[in-house]
N, C-alpha and C positions, 0 to 999 in steps of 0.2 A: 253476549256482545254481538252487535250487528255486523254483518259481513259487507263487503263493498257492493255487492249486488243489491242488498236492501237499501244502501245509501243511494244508489242509482235510481231505484224505484221510488225512494223517498223524495228525491229531487223532482221526479215526474209528478208525484202527488202534491208536493209543495207548489209547483208551478200551476197545476190545475186549480188548487185551492186559492192561490193568490190572484189568478186571473178572474175567478168567480167573484172574489172580494172586490177587485177593481171594477168589475161590471156592476156589482150591487151598489157600489158607492158612486156610480155614474161616471167614473174616470174613463171607463171603456164602454163602447156599445155592447149590447147583449147579442153577440153572435155565437154560433156554435164553435166549440174548440176543435181545432185540427189535432191530428196525432202529435203527441209531445215526444220529441226525440232528444236524447242527451248524448253529447260527443265529448271527446277530449280535445281541447285547443292545441294547435300545433306549437304555439309559443307559450313557454312556462309562465310568463308574466300575465297571461290571460287567465290563469287559474288552473284548477284540476278538471273542471267540467264546464260545459257550455251548452246553452240551448238556443236554437234559432226560432223559437216560438213567436217572438214579436214580428219577425220577417214573414212568417206564415199568416199572421193575423192582419198585416198591414192592408192588404187588398180589401178584405171583408169589412174592415173598420173605417177605412179612409184616412187613417192617422199615420204619422211617420213611424217607422219601426223603432227608432230610438226613443220616441215619446212613449210608445207602448212598453218598451223595455224598462224605462224609468218607472212607469206606473206599476207594472207587475212587481218589479224588484222592491218597491217601497212596502209591499205587503208580505214580504218574506223575511221572517225573523231568523237570526242565527240559531243553529241547532248544536247538539253535542258533536256532530261531525263537521259542520260548516262554520267557518270563521268569518267569511266575507262573501257578500253578494253584490255584484256590480253590473250596471248596464254599460254596454260598450257598443260603439258604432260598428257597422251600420244599423245593428238591431239585435245584438246578442245579450244574453244574461249569463254572466260568468260566476262560477262558484269556486271558492278556495277552501280546501280541507284544513281543519285545525291541526297544528303540528303535534299537540299532545294526544289527539285522537289517533293520528297516524302512527306514532311510536307505540301506542298500546296495541296496534294490530300485529306487532311482532309476537306478543304473547298469545294473541288469538290464533295466529298461524301455527305456533308451536303446540298449542293445545289441540288444534284440529288435526295435526300430524298428517298422515297419509290421506285423510279425507278432505284436506284443504283443496279447494278448487272445485269440489263437487257442488252441484246445485240441484234444486228440486223442480226442474222445469218440466220433465216428462211425466212425473207422478206415475211411473210404471206403465205408461202407455206402450203398447206392443208394436215394435218396429222390426221389420225383416230387412236385412241388407244382403242382397245377392251380388256376388262379385267373383272375379276371375272367370269361372264357368267356361274355360276354353275347351273346345272339343278334345276328347282324350285320344287324339290321333297323332300326337307328337309332344315334344318337350315344351316347357314354358320358355318364352323369350322375354326380353326386357319390357315390352309393352304390357304383357300379362303381369309382370312384376309390379309395374306402376299401379295397375288396378288393384292388385292384392294389397299393396301398402296403403293406398287410399281407403279401401274398404275396411281393413283391420283398424286403422287409426280412427276412422269415423265411428266405428263400433265402440272403441275405447272411450271416445269423447261423449257419445250419446249415452253410454252406460254411466259415465260421470255426471251426466245431466239427469240421471234417474229415469231413463227409459229402459224398458225391458227389451233387450236387443237379441235377435237370433241371426247368426251369420250362416249363410247358405251358399253352397256350390251346386250349380245346376249341371248335372252330367249329361251332355248331349250324346247319348249312347244308342240312338236310333236314327234311321234315315239313310239317304244315299251316301253321305260322306263316311259314315261308319262302314257301310257296305264296301266302299272303295278302299278303305283302310284294311278291311279283312282280306280282300282279294290281293291287295298290294303285299301284305305281309305273307300271304300264302305263296305268292310268286317268289319272294325273297327266301322263304323257307325252302322251296324247291331248289332254288339256285344254290343255297348253302349245302345241299346234298347232291350237287352236280347234276341236277335235273333241269333241262332247259325250260325256262318260263319267262313270260313277258309281263312287265308291270302295266296295268291298264292305263290308258291315256289320261284318265281323270284321277289316277292314283297318287300315292305318296312316294316320292323319289329320294327323300333325305337319307343320309348315311345312318341315322338312328334306326331306320327300318332294317338295315342290314344287321345291326347289332342285336336288335330285338329277335330277328330270325335265328341268329346264331345261339342266343340264349335258349330259345324253344328247342332247337336242334340238340343242344347239349343236355337238355332236361328230358326230352321225349324221343330223341332219335328219329327214325324214319316212319314212326307209326302212322302219321297222317297221310303218308303216300299211299297207304293201303286202304284208305277210306274213299268213298265216293267224293268227288270234288266239292259238291255243295256242303256236305257234312264236314269235310276237312276245313273248308273256308270258315264255316260257322264256329267250329271249335277253336281254331287258331285266332279268329277275330276276338272271341271272348278272353282267351289267354292274353292276347296282345293288349286289349283294353285294360285288363286288371294290372298288367305290368306298367302301362303308361300312367294310369291313375296312381299307382303306388309311387312312381317316380315323381309325379306332380306333388303328391303329399309330402314326399321327402324334401323337395325344394322349398315348398311353402313352410315347412317346419324350420328349415335353415333361415328363412326370412322372419320367423316368429309369427307366422300366420296360421291360424287354426279355424276350423268351421264346426258349427254345432250340428249342421245337417248337410249330408251329401244326397241331393235329390235326383233320382233317376228319371230321365225323360221317358224311359220305357214304362215306368209305373203309370203314366198317363194313359197309355194304351191298355195296360192290364186292368186298370180300375175304371174303365169306361169314361175317363176324364174328357175325352174328345166329344163323346155323345152327349154328356151332361151339359157342356157349354153351348152346344148347337141349339138346344131347345129355347133358352131365353133369347138368343139372337134371332131365331125364326119368329118367335112371338112378337118381337119388336120390329119385325120387317127389315132386319139388317142383313139378311141373306138373300141372294138371288141366284137363280140358275141360268147360266148362259155359256155357250160354247162347250156344252157337256160338262162344265165344271161348276162348283159352288163358290160364289164370290161374297166377300164382306163388302157391303155397300158403303164404302168409306166416303164417297162423294156426298152422301146425304148428311155427313157430319163435317163438311167443310174441307175434306181432303181433295187433292187434285185428281186422284184416280182410285178406282176400286181395287181390291186385292183378293187374289185367289186363296181360299182356305182348303178346298178339296179339289185335287186335280181331276181331269177327265177319266183317269184310270182308277179313281177311287182312293188314291193315297193322299194323306194330309200333307200340307206344306209346313215349313218351319213356323210360319205365321200362325197356323192353326194350333200347333203345340204350344206356342207362346201364349195364345189366348187361353188355352186350357190350363196352362201353368199359372197364369195370373188369376183365373177363376179360382183355382185351388188356394192361392195365397190369400185372396181377399174374402171369398165367400165360404170356403171350407175351413181354412185355418184361422180366418178372421183376424188378420193383422190390420191394425188401424192405419199403418203407413208402410209402404213398400219402397225401398230404395234399390235401384239397379245401377250398377257401375259397368258400363259397356265401353268397348274399344271404339276408336274413331270410325271404323268401318260400319258401325251401327247407327250413325247419325241419322240416316234417312228413315230408320225404323221407329224413331221416337214419336212422331206425330200420329202415326197410325196406331201405335200401341196405346197412346193416350185416348185416341178416338174409340177404340174397341172397349177399353175399360169403362168409358162413359156409357157406351151402348149396353154394358152389363149392369148399368144402374149404380155404378161406383163413381164417386166424385173423382175426376181425373187428377185433382190436386193431391189426392192421397198417394199417387204414384209419382215418385221423384226419380228422374233418370239423369245420371251424371255421365258425361262422355269424357273418357280419358284419352287425351291426344297422344300422338306418336312420340317416341323417344329416339333421339339420335345419339349413338355412342361416339365419343371422340377420345383420342389419346393425345392430350395437348391440342395442337391445331389440326391434327390428322383425323380424318373420318375413319371409323372402324366399321367394316362391313362383313368381314369373313372371320369365322372362328379359327383360331390358331390350331385348335386341337383336331377338328374334323374337316376343316375346309368347307364348312357348311354354315348354317345359321348359328348365330351366337346365342347360346342358351342363358337363361337366368342363373343357372347353377354356376356357369363359368364366371359370370360377373360377381356373384357372391364370393366365390373362391378367391377372386383377385382383390376385391376391395373391402369385403366384409359386409355383414348384414346391416350394421348400424349406418354405414355410409350409404348403402342402397336405400334404406328407409328414409334417411334425412334428405338425400338428393331428390328422391321421387316426390317428397312432400314440399320441396322448396319452391315449387311453382304451382300455380292453380291448375286444376285438372284440365281446364279448357284451353290451356296454352301448350304448344309444342315445346319440348325441352331438349337441351343438349346435356348429356351426362359425360363429364370429363373424368375418365378413369384415372388419369395421372393426378388430377387435383384431389380426387376422393381418397387417394393413398398418402397424400402429402401431410407430413407432421409439421404443420405451420399454421399460423393464424389466417392464412389465405383459405384454408380448408374450413368451411363452417362447422363441419362435424367435429373436427379436432378442437376448434375454438370453443364450442359449447361444452364439450366433454372436459376440456382442460379447465374450464371455470369450475366445474363440479369437483374435479380432482384437486384443484387448488383449495377449495373450501374444505374438502376432506383432510387435506394436509394441515390446514390451520387448526382444525378441531383435534387432530391427532397430537399436535404440539401442545395444545391446551391440556389434553389428557396426560401427556408425558410430564407436564409441569404441575399436574394435580390441581388445576384451576377449576373449581366448581362455580360455573357461571349461572346456574339455574335460579339463583336469587338476584341476578343482575337487574339493575334499575333502568328500564328502557327509556324512561323520561330523559336520561342523559344523552340520548341520541338526538342531537339538535343541528348538526352540520348539514349542509346541502347534499354532500355525497351520501350521507346516511339516509336522509329523508328521500332522496331520489331512488335509492334501492328499495325502500319500503313501498313507495308509490308504484314502482314497477312490479313488485311482487303481488300487489293487490289487484293487478289486472288479470291474473290467471282465471278467476271465476268469470270475468267478462269475456275472455277468449273462449272459454267453454260454451258460454251462452251464444256468442256470435257464431261459432261453428255449428252448434245444434240448430240454429235458425237458418244459416246459409248453406250448410253441408259442404263447407270449404275448409278442409283440415290444414291447408297450407299456412293458415294464420298461426298455427302452433310453431312451425319452423321459424317464422319471422319473430315471434314472441321470444322463443328460447335464445335466439341470437341477440335480441335487444336486452334480455335479462342478463346474459353473459357479459355484454358490453358494459352495462351499468355496474355489474359486480366488479369487473376488472378495473373500472374507473374508481370505484370506492376503495378497492384494495390498494391502488397506487397512491391515493390521497389520504387514507386513514390507516394508521398503524393499528392493527387489531390487538396484538398481545404486547403489553408494556409492563415491565416490572415496577415502574414508577407510579403508574396510575391504574390501580386495580379496579376502581369503579368504572372507568371508561372501558377497560379491557373486558369486564364481565358483560357490560351492555352490548359491546360490539360483538362479542362471541355469541350472544343471544341472536343478534341480527344475522350473523353468518350462519348459525344453525337453522334459522328460519329460511334463509336463502337456499340452503342445501335442500330443504324439504320441497321448496317450490320448484327448483331446477330439476330435482329428481322426478317430481310429479309430471313436469312438462316432458321430460325424456320418456317416462313410462307411458304417457298417453300416446307418444309417437312410436311406442314399441321398441325403444332403444335401451341399451344397458347404461349403467351409471358406474363408471370406472373410479375406484377409490384412489388409484395411482396411475400416472401416465409418465 
């Protein structure tokens, strides 16, 4: 049985074939066909699908869009999926699905089970998604949490689209910031042992550093006071980094976020990654020496300014290690596509990263960079700035503990990554339909309750006749369920996982509407009861798949 995506593609094929027939019969001039797009009309009376192909052809042919639409539509015959094709002003071709085909899709969804919504877009093409990657110098905050949820949801969707996806965390464990972290932690360690010490001016002053130092003191006592300072700082730095990374992993686990690879920046130094990447850049004349430093000549590739890769003291910049890291991704590990999810403070780094990838002979289009904008925490109308617990930064752990992982995941996905967002902690905890998390999960719990009642009454609905599903609320629910594969396709193309949050709310709304208008279990009408129970079981599968793709739980009871 064909899925909705093959119907969408079939419409594209039908339109292309019909246009060629109209050209062959001289009803239309022989001009090249533009890209054929299929959309869903906003008004139900306009059908299930629509194409603006006639509007695109109007300029090239010199004909009116409506006349083109009439001509093309006349060459499209109804199919097993399509009952009606109509030209509509100002120049659309509208398609209406057959009701009997629609109802049969309930059986298709039930037979597909957990695989429903999966599509074969990627054909196991290798994609790497690198996200979070916060310096291991402190705890995760809400901005990092947003990136974590965007990345993990995108990985789920791309896997459902049949890409081979590898999730990676890049550990920034080298450079000046790590050195400042080590020296700050050593000073806090000394202070915990009543030894006077000052935090370096560029150091880390958060209360979490005091707690880290206390942990080290309780585990190791004063043994680091007896070492030369440089050695003590080095050892404490490594202990601190391990502790922070462990804490980061714990918080990510609470969020339902995992990684396949934890990639160490230091490995680029150890494996001569920096030297390897310099050679092709030199050969391409993309490096220049000036002011005793080595520069990447970004201006030759359209950038506003050149960028230092090796400082005058011989130390590499963060840009240099980023170049080596992407050389490793594309040319050594041979990922066909790389997706980076970065915080808002990295916006200015995007164009130069694309430029240097091009300089390495890699098509810059293979590198996709998503910028995750800032998150503002609110409690109702009040802005939340300070942690109640520590009087310091609000950590991601605190937010998870207050509202739960599901609320975090849904709220962070509810807005596109490129828009700033307000996270209302009070709304996230509210058990009402105002809270979109509660609203969507309540729809699932309601479905589970209906199916439990059917089981208690020993109603076997597996032989239900879905052709009995003919009312508009029933067909509207089927239509909405059939959009999930399209949502997966859209996200795979656009890398915008917020579409899932919108879709799940829409699906919950349509289900709640169906539930209010259609009595599911009726002792007087077993035929309709069985058909509707099948529909409800299919809705449960689709809603569960939507929630699982977002990394959320599916509560059987609420």
